[in-house]
N, C-alpha and C positions, 0 to 999 in steps of 0.2 A: 561361568555358565554364560552362553550366548543368548541374545535377546530374538534370535531366529525361531520361528515355528518349526517343529519337526512334522515332517509329512508322514502320514500313515499309509502304509501299502494298500490297506482295504479301502481307503476313501481316495476319490480323484480330487485333485486340487482345483478349486473353482476360482477363476480370476474374476476381480471386481470388474463391473461394466464402465468403461471410462466415458467421460463426459464428451459430448460433440463440442467441436471448437466454436467458440464465439463467432457467429457470422452477423452481418449487417440485420438480417432478417430477425434472428434471435434476439439482438441488441434492441431493435425497435420494439420487440415484444416486451422486454423487461423495462425499457425506460420509462413508461408510465408509472410504474411501481416505485421506481427508483426516485422519480422527481416527487411523488406523493409523500415518500419519507423524508426527504431532504427540504421540502417547502417550508415547514414549519420551523427548521433549524437554520435558515439561511443566513440570518443575522449572525448566529453563533459560528457558523462556518466561515463566513466572511471575516470575523475577528479572529479567528484561528489562523486564516492565511495571512491576515495582516501581521499578526504576532511573529509568524514564522518568517516573513519578509524582514521585520526588525531585527530578527535574531540573526538571520545571514548577512544582514549589513553590518550590525555590530560585530560580527566575527572578523570584518575587514579592517576594522578600526586599529586594532593591536599591530598588525604589520606594517600599515602605513604610519602609525604615529612612530614606531621604532626607526623607521627609514627616515622620517623627518627629524627626529632627536639626533640621529647618526650624522646627519649633513650639517648640523649647527655648528 
């Protein structure tokens, strides 16, 4: 059985309203709310970015270490 909805001939299909595209005007209106949510968690977010950077750098260790060991 498929997950598609079966349309009834008696009911017209109604399409959901699409969101307007993100413009600079809309972004400027939302920015204060976003900053208000992020401000108390600033240190936690910075720690998360730092840990992601360590993760990316540590991912490069194995390829370079095997290259170094092969050249010895």
